[in-house]
N, C-alpha and C positions, 0 to 999 in steps of 0.2 A: 198269391203274391203279396196281398196286403198284409198278411201275417209276417212277411219278411220285411216289412217297412218300405216296400217299393211298389207303387201302383203300376198298372200296365202302361200308363202314359209316361211315367218316369223311366220304366224299363226301356221303352222304345226310344225315348229321348237319350238315355244313357248309351244305348247301343247304336243309335242312329246317326243322323246327319251332323252337320256343322263341323266336319273335319276339313276345314278349308285348306286348300293348298297354299303354300307360302314359301317358295324358294327351295333350292336344292337340299337344304338341311332338314326340311320338314319331314319328320318321321324317320330320320336317318338312324336314330338309336332304336335298336330292337330291345334294348334293356338298359337298366340304370343301376349304378351302385352309389349310394350316398354314405359317406363316412362322416358321422356326426361326432365331433370332438367336444363332448359336453364339459361345461365348466368355463369355457371361453379362452381359446388359445391367444397368447400375447402376439399381436401382429409385429411388434418391434423385434421380437426374438425368434421370428419364423420367416414370414413372407414379405415383410416391409421394414427392413432395417433402416435406421436413421443415424448414419455415422457422423453427420455434421451437427446433430443436436447436442445439447448439454449432457454431461455425464449422467445426471439424475434422470435423463430421459432415454438416452441410447443404451445405458447399461454397459456391461463389460464385454459383451460379444461383439465380434467384428463381422462385416459383410464379406461374402466370398463370391468369386466369379462363378458363372454357370455356363452351361453349354451354349447359351444364347448371348452373344456379345451385348453388353449394355444392361443386362438384367442381373441383379445381384440378390442373393438370399442371405439370410443369417447363417453363420458358420455352424449352427446347430443342425442344418439340413444338408450335409454333404452329398448324400445319395440322391436326394430330390434334385439337387443342382444339376445332376447328370441327365435328367429327363425333362428339363425345362422346355426343350424344343417341342414337347408334346403338351405343355400346360398353358392355360389361359388364366392369369392371376388377376382377380378383381381386388384392387387396393382401396376401394371407396365404398365398400358395403356399409350400410347404416340402418339401424332400427330406432335410434334415439331412446332406447329402453335399457335401463341398467339392472333389471331383475331377471334372474335366470329363467324362471318358468314362463313369464309372459313374453320376453324377448325370444325365448326358444319357441313358443307357440307361433309367434310372428314368422320366424324363419321356417318352421316346419309346415306351415299352412299357406303362407303368402297373404294371409288376412290379418290386419292389425287388430289386436285384441281390445276389447272394450275397457279392460282394466290393465294397468301397467305395474301393479304392485306385485311383490314376491309372494310365493306360495298360494297362488290361486289354484285350487284343486281342479282336476279334470272333471268334466260333467257332460251330460247329454246335449247341452246347448253348444258345445264346442264346434268350431268349423272343422270339416274333415281335413286330415293331413294330406300333404302331397302324395305320400305313399298310398293313402286310401283312395284318392281320386284316380291315380294311375291304375291301381288294381281293379277298381270298379268300372272305369270307362275304357280301359285299354287292357283287358284281361289277357293272360298268357294263352297262346294257341297250342303250346306243347307241354304244359305242365299244370297240375291242379293248383300250383302255387303261383299266384299272380303278383302278390305283394308280401314281402317278408320283412320282419324286424328282428334283429338278433344282436347280441346274445341275451339282451334284457331290455326292458323299457327304461325310460329316463325318469329319475325322480330326485327331489331334493332330500336333504337330511330329514330324518323322521319318516322316510318312505312316502313323501308327498308327491304323487305322480303328476307330471306336467300335463297341462291341457294341450290339445292339438296333436295328439299322437295316434288317433284312431279315426273311425268313421263319423264321430261326433253325432250331429243331429240326423245323419243318415242311417245310424244304427248298425247292427252287426253285419249285414250283407256287405258293408263297405269296410269293415275292420281289416287291416292287414293281419297276417298270421304272425303273432309274436312268439318267437321260439326262444324260450329260456333254456340255455344250454351252456356247456363248457367244452368248446371244441378241442381243448388241449387233452381231453380225456377220451380215448378211443376204445371201442366204438362209441360214437356220439349218441347220447340219449337225449331226446327232446322231451322236456317236461310235458306230460299229458298226451304225447303222440308217439310213444314207443310201445310195441307189442310186448306183453309179458312173456317171460320164458315159458316155452311149451305151447304158446298160442299159434295156431296155424291160420292161414288165410281163409280156409273153409270154415273153421270154427268162428273166426271173426265175422264172416259174412252172415252166418246163422244168428249170432248174437245181435248183429246190427239190424237184421230184418225183424227180429222179435222186438227189439227196442223201438224200432220205427212204428210198428203196429201199436204198441202200448202208448207211445207219445201221440199218435194220431187220435186215439180215443181221449187222451188227457187234454189235448189242445182243443178238440171239439167241445169239450165240457167247459173249459175255462177261458178259451180265446186269449191266452196270455202272450203278449209280445215278448216277454222275457223268456218264456218257454220256447217260442219260435226261434229266438236268437240262439239259445242253447243248442237247439237242433241243427241250426245252420252251421255253427262252429263244429259240432260233432261230425257233420257231413264232410266238412273240409278235412278234418283229421282222418276220417275213413278213406277219403279219396287219396290222401297222401300215402297212407299205409299200403294202398293197393297200386300205387304208381311205381313201377320198377325204376324208371329214370330218376324220379325224385328221390327215392330211397337210396339209389346209388350215389346221388350227389353228396349224401352225408358221409360217405366212406372216404374221408380225407386221408385215411391211412394208406390208400392206394397211390397217393402221390409219393414221389421220391423223397427220401429223407433230406436230400439237399434242397429241394424246393420248399419243403415244410420249414426247414431251418431258415431259409431266406425270407420267408414271410414273418418269422419270429416265433419262438416257442412260448409265447404268452397268449393270453385270451384274446386280445385285440387282433394280433397277427393271424391266429388260426381262424378267427371269425371272418376275417377278410378273405382268407383262402376259401373258406366255406361259401362266402358270397360269390366268389368267382366260379366255383363249381355249380352253384345254384343257377346263375344266369346262363352258364354253359348248358345246363339241363332244361332251359326254357323259362325260368322265372323272369317276370318282366322287371320287377324292381326289388332290390334288396338294400335295406338300410342297416348299417352296422353302427351301433352306438358304442362309444368308448365305455368300457365296463368299469364299474366302481370296485376296483380291486387294487391292492397295493397302495392305498391312499395315505398311509402313515409313513411311507419310506423317507420322505424329506419334508420336514416342516409341518406335517399334518394337513396339507392341502388336498382335499378330495378332487379327483379328476384333474381338469386343467384350471381349476379355481385357485390360482396361485397368489393368495393374499399375503403369504409369507414365503421367504426364501425362493422367490421366483426363479432366479438364475440357476440355483442348484437343482431344483426339481426339473426345470426345462432341460438342463444340460445332462443330468444323470438318469432321468426316468422317462419323461414324456417324449421328447424329440427323438432319442434313440429308437424307441419303439415305433413311433409314427414314421420316421424318416425311412427306415429299412422296409417296413411293411408297405407303405404307399409306393415307393419307388419300385419294389418288387411287383406289386400289382400292375402297375403301368407297363413294365417290361414284359410281364407274363402275358397280359392281354394282347400286347403287340405281337409277341412271338407266336401266339395261337391264332392270329388273324382276327381277334375279337375286338380290338380297341376301336376300330373304325365304326363298329356297330354297337358299342357300349359306352354310355355316358357315365363318367365318374365325377362326382361332386364332393368336395371337401369343405365342410363348414362347421361352425359352432353357433351358439346362440348370440354371442357378441365377442368383443375383443377385451383388451386390458388397458388400463389407464396409462397415459404417456409418462407420468411422473412415478418413479419408484417410491413406495411409501417407507415409513420408518422401520417396518419389519422386513425390508428387502423384497417386498412383494408388489404386485400390480393389482389394482382393484377393478371392479366391473366397469365396462366401457362400451356402450352401445352406439356411440356417435360415429365411430369409423372402425373398420376391421377388414380382414382379408378373407376371400373365398376363392377356391381353386376349382377349375373344371378342366376335363381332358376327354378325348375321344369323340365319337359320334360325328366325325368330320369337321369339328370346329378347328380353327386355326391355332396351332400351338405357338409357343415362343412369343406371347404377347402379354402386355400389361394393360388392364382396363381401369381407367380412373386413377386418381392420385390422391393421397392424403397430404395434409399440410406438413410443414417443416418438422413438427414434433410428433406427427402421427396421431393428432387429436381429432381432426375434423376433415371431411372431404374437401379437397382443394379443387377437384374437377370431376365431372361425370359421376355424381352420387348415384348409387344403385341401391334400391330398396327391395325387401323380400318379394313384393308382387312381381317385380321385374325378373328376379331369379326364378320364381315359380313359373312365370310365363315362358322363360327360356327353356326350362326343363320340359314343360308340357309340349312346346313347339318341337323340340328335338325328338320327343317320343311320339309325335304324330297326333297331338291333341291341340286343337285351336284354342289359344288362351281366352278367346271370347266365347267359347262353347258354354251353353247353358244346360243345366239339368233341372229336373223337378224334385223338390224336397217332398217329404211325406205328406205335407199339407197341400201339395199341388202348385207351390209357388216356384217360379223360375229363379234359379241361382246361377251366377257366373262362376266358373272355376277359378278365375283370378280376380283380385280386387283391382281391376283396371290396370293390371300390369302390362308392360311392354317388353317383349323379348329383346335381348341385347343384340343390336345390329352387328356388333363386332364379332358375335359368335354364330349368328344364323345366316349372315350374308345379306 
């Protein structure tokens, strides 16, 4: 066990106690889907319109009524407006960090990073991501896949991978399974986890047994942690290939053409459909990252990073994809009876600046932005917190990443105060003194 980076005490701590009961929503979620809109969605042009602000703040979009009287969204989200009775919208989220990678690490882990500058590379000292913690401490009971990230990891220009996306200092046993794939191309092939043509399960088992024997001799000689981590990841891939239910989840071509079209015939939409199939097959947590594709369509802004031509890119590219996919996911989960036991979280690393810049864009803004939750028994049709008149700072009920992480953990049945032992035997708390939002957990 020490070769896997987890001592016996840590294993017992991870699997053991401290799952304190805490209200009717504790553990209500059997699974979780996180939609991470990398780049920073503009709160003014999505979930927090400011129609009374000056033109250089409110922009050209108008608010629209929703299914819930008194709640308005931006006109860019007409489909989402029809499912607001199932949504809880946080309008006072804040990190106070304006750098993609470090604000992103704060959101993805719930722990404030030591550095707040841009392009801090990922490293073995990183705090484990929310996806890592859930996969390690609340593993799936029905699938070899406990925590999955798809269709790719998150990185800045220059392929600089963000910190806070894996098991960090807990090592490979805590890493979520990153599935690099393009679900628009069927049958789906997962990079590094698809059997070659002509390979049978019997032949695969024989090769795996032989490889295991060779690695056992190698590890006995070198006692390499890196070698142990490689073996652990290979075991995960082997378990996946032998799991009928998990392999079937990737067959999204079995869905009706109408449903596939409703999710959207783009990489994000089909990735979200794949996420729904994975949680249906027993995966505990699936994080879908907005893919870096089609970034030159309007103004050259990658992802949601709309420094130029914000209105055109939001109107013509970003919101049409998100709006249809997200609303379809909520409706699909509800129709299948899965919404009440599946937590859905929509977030980015930060928001966009109140004032539209000279290039018609909005710049990085970590002072206030919006996050949306649904499912898992939380009350829909509600707004949590409020931003000020121009959407620049929290006006009431500021919410920070540790609070969001604590809420996610609570709903999934993990006590936010739970402690685990790191490889050095030191106790670590899964949240940085975060408090689950009472409006959501009761």
